[in-house]
N, C-alpha and C positions, 0 to 999 in steps of 0.2 A: 504493500500500500504506500502511495506517495504521501509524504508528510511535508511539514513546513508551510502549511496554508493557514490563512485567517478565515474563519467562518463567521459570517454576518447574517443576522436575520431580523426581520421586521414584520409587522402585521401585513405589510404590502410593499409598495415600491418606494415609500418615503425614505427608508434607510439608505437608498442610493445617495442621498445627500451626504451621509456619513462616509459611504464607500469612496466618494470622490476625495475626501480629505485623507482617508487611509491610503489610497493609491498615490497621492502626492507625497505623503510622508514615508511610505514604504514601497517605492516604485518597483522593487525587485521581488515582491512577495506574491505568491499565488493567492487569489481571492475566490471565495465561494460564497455566493449570496443567495438567500432564500427569501422570497416574498410569499408570505402566508395569506395570499389574497382571497382564498376561499373562505377565510375567517375574518376578513377585515370588515369594520374596524375593531380593534381590541378595546377601545374606550368604553363600549357599552357592554362588555363581557364581564363575567364574574372573575374574581381573583383565581379561583380554582381552575376555571376554564383556561385562563391565560397561562397559568403554571403548567398545565398539562400540555398545551401547545408548545410552550418554551422547552419543556423537557424533551418532547418528541423531536423538535427541530435541532436541538443541541446534539441528541444522539445521532441524527442523520449527518450533521456537519462533521462530527468526529469520525463517523464511518467513512466519510469522503476524504479524510486526511487532515482535518483542521486540528491544530494544536493550541489554538486560542480562539475564544468566542467573543464576538461583540454583539450585545443586545442593542440593536440600532433602533430602539423604540423606548420612549420615556414610560409609557404605560406598562409595557412588559418588564422593564427594569424594576418599576415600583412593585409589581405583582410577583415577579419570579426570580429576581437576581439572588436573593438570599437562598432560595431553594437550589438554584443551579450551583451556587458556590459550595453548598453543602454536599451535593450529590456528585459533582464532577471535580476532578483534580486539576484540570487545565485552567489557565487564566480566564476569568469571566469579566469582561469589561462592560459596564452599563452606561446608560444615559440618564441625565437628570437636568431639569430646567436650570438655566445659567443664572441663578439668583445672585451669586456672589459677584460676578463681573457686572451684572446689571446694576446692582446696588452701588458699585464703585463708579459706574458711568453716569448715573442720574444727576442732574443739576437741580431739577424741580423737587426732588425728594419723593417722587411718585413713580413707581415702576408697574407697568401692565404686563400680565402674563396671558398669552394665548396658548391654550392647551386643550387636550381632551378632558372630558369629565372624569375619566378614570385616573388620570394623572393628578388632577386638582384635588380629588377626594382621597388620595393615598396618604398613608402615614409618612411615607418617605418625603413627600412634598411638604407636609406640615413640619417635619424635622428640618428641612432646608430653610424654611422661613424662620423657624426658631433660632437657627444657628447664624444666619447671615443677614436677615432683614434689618435688624437694629432699629433705628429711628425712621427708616424709609417705609413709606406706605406702599404695600403691595396690593394691587387690584387685579383680581383674576377674572378670566372670561373663558368659559367653555365654548367650544366651536363646533357643534354638530354640523356635519355635512362637508366640512373643509377637506377632511381626509379623503372622502369619496370623490370629490372633485379632482384631486391630484391623481387618484387611482384611475380616473377616466382620461387623464391628460388634459383636463380643462383648466389650464393655468391662467388664461386671460379671458374667459367667457363672461358674459353678462351675469350669469348666475353666481360665478365665483366672486366677481366684483361685489355683487350684492351681499354675499356672506362676509367678505372682508370689511365692507363699509359698516355692516350691522355689528360686527364683533369688535371692531376697533373704536367705534364712536363712544361707547361708555368709558373706555379707558382714557381716551383723549379728553373727554369732558371732565374727568377727575383730575386732569393735570399731568398725566403720564407723559414724560419726554423720552422714555426708554421702554421698548417692548421686547419681551422675551418670546422667542419662537419656540414654544415648549413642546413641540412635536416634530419628529424628523421629516414629516411631509411638508411642513410649512416653509422651510428655506426655498423650496421650489416656487413658492408664491411670493418670495421677497420682492421681486420687481413690481408685482401688482400691489403689494402692501405699501411699498415705497410711493407708488403713484397716488394711492389713497391718502396716506398719512402725511406726505410731504417730506422734504429733505432735512427738517430739523429734528426728526425723531430718530433715535438710535435703535437699530434692530440687532438683537443679540441671539446667537445660537451657539451650540456647543460642539459642532462637528470637528473643528480643528483641535480643540482641547482633548477630545476623546482620542483622536488619532495620535496625538503626542503622548498621551497617557498609555495607550496601547504600545507604542514604540518603547517607552521606558520599561513597561512590564516585560516585554519580550527580551530586552537586553539584560534585565536583572534576573528573570526567572527561567528563561530558555536561551541561555547564551550560546548553546551548541546546536541551534536549529539548523537543519540543512538548507542550502540556498533554494529559493523558489524558482519557478519558471515564468513568472511575470504574466500568467494568464488569469483570466477571470471567468468563472462559471456561474451561470444563473439558473435558478430553479424557482418554480412556483407551485402552490397548491391549487391555483386557479386555472384559468384558461390559458393555454400556452401561446396561442396566436395573439390574444389581447396583451398578454404580459410582454411578449417580444416587442410589440409595437410601442407600448408605453415605456418600457425599459430602454429601448434604443433611443427614444427621444430624451429621456432624463439622463442616461449615461453618456449621451452625445457620441455614441458609436453604435454600429450595428450589434445587436444582441440576439443570440439564439437561446431562448429559454426552454428548459426541459421540465417535464412534469415530475413532481415528487413521487416516489414510489407510494403505492396505496397505503402501506402500513404507517407512513408518516404524514399523509395528506388528510 
């Protein structure tokens, strides 16, 4: 079995925003990406459901040769990271909304968070606020429908703009000058969000920080990793044709997506 790969999974295609950062940071590493699009979105699923999906996808990625796993999903990190770290011995890298850098960036003292309901209701997010918010006011906004728009490749449609306007307006009205993109799907909407909120609002996501943290973990925990072959493989639990089309657009290169085996789908 080939080793030396990084396995990355998300509820759908949003984690490709993180995969871009990983590719730039680790250009000579084999990447394996799974979009769990048959089960998207995770934000309205139970913790148990997300845990079971995360365990299955991690097993699959390790079978494919991954020696480190990135949970490229804030909701799955909140629901399943502790379980995966308990059950698997390889490095497990999670995502969390970038509260600390956003608090450092704000000048108005108000930070808005755009995220799924599952992320906002998690104990992990509550702990983040407790640890980093300090005197800064954190205003949260659940965003039903935004993940689905990205899954459809509708990054600039009228419906997507309507969602963005609807969800950002309450945050701006409270005085937020910094917005956390608290879901890995949302960086693909950053150009549209920028059009809606203007140039004076700071947008913060965590993809680059996750890639750098991954690199550090690999150097310290797996210093003898074999060299990779610089390829990227893509899998989906959903429709292969649709996934190939959307992933090719978001990855900015042609992508041939393969179906997950039935025992993992």
